[in-house]
N, C-alpha and C positions, 0 to 999 in steps of 0.2 A: 466504380470508385475512381476518382481522379486524384492525381498527385500534382502538386505545384512546387516549383523551385521558388525560393524567396531571395529578395535582394538584401543589401546590407541594412535596410530599414525594416526588415521583416514583412515586406510587401510582396504579393504574388507577382511573378514574372512570366515563367513558362508553364504551360499545362502539359502534363505527361499522362495521356490517356491510352497510349499504345505500349503495352508491355506484356511479356509472357506470364509473369506471376508477381504477386506482391503479398508479403505477410507483414502486417503492421501491428505491433503489440504495445499496449499501454498498461501500466501497473499502478496499483494503489499505494504501495509502500516501497517502490524501487524505481529504477530507471527503466524506460521502455526501449524497444529496439525494432528494427525493420530489416527486411531483405527484399530487394527489388531486382528482377531479372528482365533486361531489355536487350534488344538487338544492338550489337556493337557496330555503330556507324559513326561517321564524323560528328554528326549533331549530338548524339548521346555521349560520345567520349568527351566532347567539349562541355556538355551540360552537367555531367556528373563527375565532379572532382572532389577529393577530400576537402572537407570544410563547407561544402554546399549545404544549405539548410532547406528542408522540405516541409510541406504541410499537405493536408488532405481536406477534402470537402466534408468529411465525416467527423472531424475532430478539431479541437483547439490546441492540441499538442504539436510541438515542433520536433523534427528529427534532424540530425546532423550526419552527413556522409562521413564515414571513417575509413572504409576500405572499398576500393574499386578493383575488381578482378576481371581482366580481359581474357577470355578463354574460348575454346571451341567445344561445343557440347557433343553428346553421343551421336547426334544426327548430323554432325558436321557444320552446324550453324555457329557463326561467330557471335558470342554473347558477352554482355557485361553483367556481372553480379555486383550489385551495389549494396553495401551493408553499413549500418550505423546505429546510433543510440539517440534516445530522446534528450531534449534540452536539459533535463535534470542532471545529466552527466556532468555538467559544469560544477556541481556540488562536490564531485570527487576531486576537482582541481582547486578547491579552496580548503584552507586549514582552519579547523575550529579551535579558536583560542581567544582569550579576552585581550591579551596584550603580548607584544614580542619580548617583554621583560620576563626573566625567569623562565628559561626554555622548557623545563620539564614540569612546571607547576600545574596543579589541577585547577580547573575553573569550576567554582561552586556556584550553582544557580538555584534559586528558590522561587517556586511558583507552581502553578498547575503544569502538567506535562505539555499541554498545548502551548502555553505561554513560554515555557522553557525552550521548546523547539523554535518558536518565533524569535525569541531573544537571540539565540545562536545565529540564526539566519540574518537577522537585522544587523547584528554587531559586525558580522563578517562581510555580508554582501550589499547592505545598504549604506552602513556607516564607513566601511573600509577601515576597520580598527587596526588591522595589521598593515595594510597598504591601501591607499586610495585606488590603486590599480585593480584591487580585488572586487570593486563594485561591479555589479551586473548591470549592463546598459538596459535602458527602456523600462526599468522597474517602476511600477506605479503603486501608490498606497491602496489599501482596501482590497476588494475582490469584485469580480464580475458575476459571481454566482450568488443565488439566494441563500439565506441562512439554512444550514442543515437542520433536520429535525431530531437527529440523535444527539444526546448531550455529550459534551466532552467531560472527562474526569475533572471534578472540581476540587478534589483534595490536594492541597499544596504538598509538594515533595521537595527534598534537597537532592539535586542531581550533581554528581561529581563527574566532570568531563575532563579526561586526559587529552593532550594534543593528538589530533587525528584528522582525517578528512571530514569535512562537513557532511558529506553524504553518509558516511558511517555513523556519525553522531545522530543525525536526523533519523536514519533507519532504525537505530537502536531505540530511541525514544518512541517512535511511532509504532514499531512492532511490539514493544512492551505494553503500550497503552492503547492499542487499536485505533491509531490515528493514521491519516494519509497525508502525503505531500504532493504538490503539483506545481509546475511552472508552465503557464499557458500563455498563448498569444491571443490578443484581442483583435482578431481578424487583420485588416490591413492598416491599423491605426498606429503601428510602431509602439505598441505597449505590451509589457509583460506583467503578469500578476502571479505572485507566489502565495500559496495557501497551505495552511495546516488545517485539516478538516476531518470530522468524524463520520460523515456520510448521513444518509437518510433512512428512516424506517419505512419500507415499502411493503410490509406484510399486511395481511388481512386483519391483524390485531389493532390497526390504527385506522382512523378515518380522515386524517389530514391530507394524505396524498393517495393517489390512485394505486391500489395494490398491484404488485408485479408477482405473478404466480407462474412458475415454470413447471410444467407437468407434461409427460408424454401423452397422457390421456387428453390433454387440451391441444395437442399438436403444436405447442409452443417451443418444444425442445426435442432433439433427436440425437442419435448416435452418442448416447451417454456412457460415461465411465465414472464409477464411484470408487473412492479409495479411502480406507480408514487404517490408522496405525496407532499403537501406543509405544512403538519402539523409541527409546530415548526419552519418554515422558516421565516426569517425576511429580509426586504429590506432597512431599514433605521436604523441607529444607532445614539443615542444621547450619546456622550462620555463626561463625566465630570471629572474634577480634581480640586484640590485647591493647589496652589503654593504660598508661602509667603503670606498667608491669602487672596489671590486673586483667586476667582473662575474663571476657564476657561473651555470652552467647544468647541466641534466641532460637527457638524451634518454631518454624513458620509452616502453616498448612495451606495448601491450595484452596481456591474458592470451592465452597460446598463440600470440603473434605472433612470427614469425621475425625476429630483428634484421637480417637481410639482406633483408627485404622491400623491394621497389623497384618502379619503373615505375608502371603504372596502379593497382597494388594498394596502393601506399604513400599513405596519406591522413593528412597531418600537421596537427596542431593546435598553434597558438602560444599560450603562456600567459605572461602578465606577472605574475610572483609577487613583486611589490615589497612585498606586505603580510606576508611571512614575518618571523618573529622573528629579528633579526640578532644578538641578545645571547647567542649560543650558539656552540659549536665548529663548525669547518668540517664535521665529520662530521654534526652535527645539522642544519646548513643543507642539506647534501646530502639527508638523510633527509626534510626538509620539502619540498624541491623534488620529490623522487620521489613523495611522498604527493600533492602537488598534481597531478602528472601522472596518477597512478593514478585519483584522484577525477574529474578532467576526462574521462579516457577512459571511465570507467564511465558517465558521463552523455552519452557520444557513441557509444553502442553501436548496432550493427545491431539492427533490431526485427522481431520476429515476433509477430503477434497472431492470436488465434483466437476467434471468436464462435460460439456455438451455443446452441440451445434444448434444455434438458434435458427428456427425456421424463418426464412426471409419474409414469409407472408404472415408471420404472427403479429399480434397487435402491439408488441412492445418494441420501441426503438431506443437503442443506446444513445445517450446524450439528450433524450427527450423524456422517456419514461423511467429511466434509471441511469445511474452513473457509477463509476468506480467508487467503492467504499459503501455503497448502499446495501442494506439488509433486505433480501428478497425471500420469497417463500418457494420452497421446493416440495413437490409431492412426487415421491418415487413410485415405482411400479407396484409396491405393496400397499399404497395408500397412506404411507406415513408422511406426516408434515414435519419439516424441519426448517430452520431459518438460517440462511447462508449469506455470507458477505461476498460481494463481487470484488475480487482481488485482482482480476486481470481481464482485459478485453482484447481479443485478437480479431483483426480483419484479414480475410484472405480473399484474393482475387486472382483467377487464372482462367484457362479456357473453359472450365466448367461453370463459371459464374462467380458471383460475389457471395461470401458467407461471413458470418461473425460468430465468434466463440467466446462465451464468458467462462472464466474459472471461478467457481464458487467454493469458498472455504467455510467450514464450521467456525462460527465466532464464539470462542469459549471464554472471553474475558468477562467476568461477572462482578465487577466492583460495585460498591454500594450505590454509586450514582451513575451506573451505566444501564443500558437497555436490558441486559440479561439479568438484572436484579429482579425483573418481573418473574412471574411463574412461567418458565420456559420449557416445561416438560414436552418432549416430542409427542404429538398426538396421533393416535391411530383412529381412523374413522370408526372402526367397530367398537371403540371405547364408549361411544355415545349411544345411549339406549333411547327408546321411544319417549321416555319421560323427559330426557334432556331436550330433545328436538321440540317437544310440545311446549317447552318454556321459552324457546327462542322467539 
């Protein structure tokens, strides 16, 4: 794995292929980060300064050096530890707001979740609505990636956005509606592209793209860890507001939750929705209350995570066969098939060689126009009898 420093036009300058270790992490719905350890000599101390931007031959993401620590390690070697964040961190340095007028006012946006996220980014970082100095340099329209095969949610929503960092706002929209965001470099062309994207379906249930199947039995993944939890998860929301001195409420249920759910299985979330727009009809108020409940429940879902080390000699290559945000197929040691989203990709390089690690999360968003609205029951191979196979 090679690392390059970039000049002020995002072009490669110096190649860094001699280092003790490198961990480079990219994420679907958050900023990435890296840690690089190199020998502390005059060349490296000059090369790695806070603000220096880095790229790698395995990715289109850009990282920025934030911390440089010059120290002596346990073996007495003088080392530099270089730490930083991906270029998406610039979104933390931008305020999400429609205008500077009315400091504490809400910004109401209507559209699909993906379009709302794009509107916020475009208003702040392309148009420079608050200040022309907020514009991000080198931004190009469109994308350099092919169209994803997973559909974005198509139901319009009303999104109420309080003043905050743009990163927080985009993270909230994307995590609620299972979208990702990325700011990528187009090689040495001094171009940046920003995307809101849903990812691709790369399971064996489709035939448009080559399936990606991670399974220990296929030697495609090893050193696995599976984690499941319902801690903090909710499946029912009581949403209250008061408009014109009249209390209104809605009871909202999670996707595929039986409204008769009760007893120990009923986990209720209280939501105070006093911030909804009351200058609308009763039907619109009800719609807003339901949307608040749906969004809150999406952020209080049960969680399943999977970590594993990809065999470097397996047939799948990150950036070619799968990307962040893609839905891939996982077959665990019991033969159970589940569908997971690639939420993180970690590259590690040290004396033992190069390795890559995906983090796979259970994708539980099941809106009417999303991929999980299909029949997505996890399948155990033993469920299939001889009659089933004879019909295949």
